[in-house]
C-alpha positions in Angstrom: -8.8 -2.8 -2.4 -8.6 0.6 -4.1 -11.3 1.3 -6.6 -9.0 1.2 -9.6 -7.4 -2.1 -8.5 -10.9 -3.5 -8.0 -11.8 -2.5 -11.5 -8.6 -4.1 -12.9 -9.6 -7.3 -11.0 -12.9 -7.3 -12.8 -11.3 -6.8 -16.2 -8.7 -9.5 -15.4 -6.4 -8.6 -18.3 -4.0 -5.6 -18.4 -2.6 -5.0 -21.9 1.0 -3.9 -21.6 1.5 -1.4 -24.4 4.7 -0.1 -26.0 3.7 2.6 -28.5 6.1 4.4 -30.8 3.6 6.9 -32.3 1.2 8.9 -30.1 -1.1 9.3 -33.1 -1.9 5.5 -32.9 -3.3 6.0 -29.4 -6.9 6.6 -30.5 -7.2 3.6 -32.8 -5.5 1.4 -30.2 -7.8 2.6 -27.4 -10.8 2.0 -29.6 -9.6 -1.5 -30.5 -9.1 -2.4 -26.8 -12.6 -1.1 -25.9 -14.2 -2.8 -28.8 -12.4 -6.0 -27.9 -13.7 -5.9 -24.3 -10.6 -4.8 -22.5 -11.0 -1.1 -21.5 -7.6 -1.0 -19.9 -4.0 -0.3 -20.8 -0.6 -0.1 -19.1 1.3 2.3 -21.4 5.0 1.7 -20.7 7.5 4.5 -20.4 9.8 2.6 -22.7 9.1 4.9 -25.6 9.1 8.7 -26.1 5.4 8.6 -27.2 4.2 7.1 -23.9 3.3 10.3 -22.1 1.3 11.7 -25.0 -0.4 8.4 -25.7 -1.6 8.3 -22.1 -2.9 11.8 -22.4 -4.7 11.0 -25.7 -6.3 7.8 -24.4 -7.3 9.3 -21.1 -9.0 12.2 -22.9 -10.7 10.3 -25.7 -11.8 7.3 -23.6 -12.6 8.4 -20.1 -14.2 5.0 -19.5 -10.8 3.4 -19.9 -8.4 2.5 -17.1 -5.2 4.0 -18.5 -2.0 3.5 -16.4 1.7 4.1 -16.8 4.2 1.2 -16.8 7.9 1.0 -16.5 7.9 4.0 -14.2 11.4 4.3 -12.7 11.6 7.8 -11.4 9.4 10.2 -9.4 9.4 12.7 -12.3 7.8 10.0 -14.5 5.1 9.7 -11.9 4.4 13.4 -12.1 4.3 13.2 -15.9 2.0 10.2 -15.9 -0.4 11.7 -13.4 -0.5 15.0 -15.4 -1.3 13.0 -18.5 -4.2 11.3 -16.9 -2.8 8.0 -15.7 -5.0 6.3 -13.1 -2.4 3.8 -11.8 1.4 3.3 -11.9 3.3 0.1 -12.5 7.0 -0.5 -12.1 9.2 -3.5 -12.9 10.8 -3.5 -9.5 10.3 -1.9 -6.1 12.1 1.4 -5.7 11.1 2.7 -2.2 11.5 6.3 -3.3 9.1 5.9 -6.2 6.6 3.7 -4.3 6.6 6.2 -1.4 6.0 9.1 -3.8 3.0 7.3 -5.3 1.6 6.6 -1.9 2.1 10.2 -0.9 0.3 11.3 -4.1 -2.6 8.8 -3.5 -2.2 7.1 -6.8 -2.5 3.3 -7.0 1.0 1.8 -7.4 1.8 -1.8 -8.3 5.5 -2.4 -7.9 7.4 -5.4 -9.3 8.2 -8.0 -6.7 10.3 -11.1 -7.4 10.8 -12.6 -3.9 9.6 -12.5 -0.3 11.9 -9.5 0.6 10.3 -7.4 -2.1 6.8 -8.3 -0.8 7.8 -7.3 2.7 9.1 -4.0 1.4 5.7 -3.5 -0.3 3.9 -4.3 2.9 5.8 -1.5 4.6 3.8 0.9 2.3 0.5 -0.9 3.0 0.2 -2.0 -0.6 -2.4 -4.6 -1.4 -1.4 -5.7 -4.9 2.1 -6.4 -6.3 3.3 -7.1 -9.8 5.1 -10.5 -10.1 7.7 -9.9 -12.7 9.1 -11.5 -14.8 6.5 -14.2 -14.0 7.4 -17.1 -16.2 11.2 -16.6 -15.9 11.0 -16.6 -12.1 9.0 -19.8 -11.8 5.5 -18.8 -12.7 2.4 -19.8 -10.8 4.3 -22.3 -8.7 6.4 -19.5 -7.1 3.4 -17.2 -6.7 1.6 -20.0 -4.7 4.6 -20.5 -2.5 4.9 -16.8 -1.7 1.2 -16.3 -1.2 1.2 -18.8 1.6 2.9 -16.6 4.3 1.5 -13.4 2.9 -2.2 -14.1 3.0 -3.4 -10.6 2.3 -1.2 -9.9 -0.7 -2.7 -10.1 -4.2 -0.6 -10.6 -7.4 -0.6 -9.2 -10.9 1.8 -11.5 -12.8 3.4 -10.1 -15.9 6.1 -11.4 -18.2 5.6 -14.5 -20.4 1.9 -14.4 -19.9 0.0 -15.5 -23.0 -3.2 -17.1 -24.3 -1.9 -20.5 -23.4 -1.2 -19.9 -19.7 -3.3 -16.9 -18.6 -6.2 -19.1 -17.4 -4.0 -21.1 -15.1 -2.8 -17.9 -13.4 -6.2 -16.3 -13.1 -7.7 -19.5 -11.6 -5.6 -18.9 -8.5 -7.5 -16.7 -6.0 -4.5 -14.6 -5.1 -4.1 -13.4 -8.7 -6.3 -10.4 -9.5 -5.3 -9.9 -13.1 -2.5 -10.6 -15.5 -0.4 -8.2 -17.6 0.3 -9.3 -21.1 1.4 -7.9 -24.4 0.5 -10.6 -26.9 -2.7 -8.9 -28.0 -1.1 -5.5 -28.3 2.2 -6.6 -30.0 4.3 -3.6 -30.9 4.5 -4.8 -34.5 0.7 -5.0 -34.8 0.4 -1.4 -33.6 3.2 -0.2 -36.0 1.5 -1.9 -38.9 -1.9 -0.4 -38.0 -3.5 -3.8 -37.6 -6.0 -2.6 -35.1 -8.7 -5.1 -36.3 -6.3 -7.9 -35.4 -5.7 -6.3 -31.9 -9.5 -6.1 -31.4 -9.9 -9.8 -32.5 -7.2 -11.0 -30.1 -8.6 -9.0 -27.3 -12.0 -10.6 -27.8 -10.3 -14.0 -27.9 -8.6 -13.2 -24.6 -11.8 -12.1 -23.0 -13.6 -15.2 -24.1 -10.7 -17.3 -22.6 -11.0 -15.8 -19.1 -14.7 -15.0 -18.8 -15.7 -18.3 -17.2 -12.9 -18.5 -14.7 -14.2 -19.2 -11.1 -12.0 -18.8 -8.1 
């Protein structure tokens, strides 16, 4: 497994961030680090995403800052230039995945079924995003798909929260879970970074004793 993905598997939780103001990036990054989750998937759903990645990557070099909701190759270029260490997409676009592989940057594409997984295997990918996890059938479907694809690891995202994350992480084919409950967009907008830090600590405490 690539070094970045190995580090993600050790952190276990990938906060999925939608940030509207780049100036909030420093306080958010500090809250994540203080809360014990030195990782963020900053989604390209907002205009501030690229600059937020740049700020977090510069201010907190110890953080694993990645770009999410990456749909085009030009977004890959912008994310890498800003300092992103990994790329995540909601689906599997062969053009985008191939571009990331060519660039040598870890890519975690969204996979919803066996056909998606086989497309990912064509690029020798080791980890795929299972999205939207809960809506598709959750852990039950992951286990069913993991059976014929023994070397594939999953990063489920979508509907993951404090109540179900431990169930997902207890399965040995799940390396980490993506979630937004501890970095809710409203909390960021209201400047409630102490609450974000508290929820991160709570999440870390939930998953720290999981044995696979």
